[in-house]
C-alpha positions, 0 to 999 in steps of 0.5 A: 346225848353223851356230850359233857354239859354242866347242869345246876339241879334242884329237887322238884318241890311239888312231888315227893317233898318227903325225899327232896331237900328244900332250899338246895342246889348242886352243880354237876357235870352231867356226862352219863345220861340214863340207859333206856329200857325199852322193855318197860313203859315210861310211866311204870318203871322205865324212868330212862326211856324217852321222852322223859328227860333224865340222867344219872348223878353220883350218890355224893352229888345226889345226897345233897338234894335229895334223901338216899331212900328216895331213889328217883326223885324229879328235879328242875335243872338248868344249864349253866356255863363251864367255867375252866382254867387254861385251854382246851386239851386233846389226847390222841389214842388209837392206831395207825388207822384208827385215831381217837381224839378226847377232848378236854377242858371245854368251857362255856357250853361244855360240849362239842356238837362237831369236830374236824381235823386237817393234817399238814399233808392237806388244805381240806377240813375232814369231819370226824365222827363222835365216837362217845362221850368227849371222844371223836374219831377219824378212819385216816391215817394221820399218825405223826403228822402235824394236825389241826383241829376245828371244833364247834360247840353246841352253842354254835361257836367254832374255833380252830386250833392250828398245828396244835399236835406236832409232827412225830407225835406218839399215841397217848400223847395230850396236847394243851392249847392256848385257846377257850370257849367263851 
């Protein structure tokens, strides 16, 4: 899972108490889950292997809840709503037959479950594929065409961003909407 989630993390008080800082919590945006190592069993060094829930934390955030030399510690976490200012933004990269759209500034759930695109030359929504992180792609030639996007977040809310990208756009440009998830 490479979706952007915002989690409140607290050290697990029952396990490894000498490595935990009691009564402290930190709010982080979790975008990079720890990659599995299937060569190791989940109970002996394969910390990132399923079915264990896991994610990497940046060291400054981690050191707010744990002692550095503790290494890997169990945590309790809960998802909290993402608070953002302004609307959802879309950055378009790629090439004529490969459009890579980065979706940014997503409030609410903070993560997108599905994304569709529609050009000014069609009435039909075309599904986009989740590439990685906040990036979605299509293999259609949409270069320079006016574009609309339809996003559904992981809580099930759907918003249409009609004609958010004007005709004549260039790769590398970012387009901001006035719409936002709740």
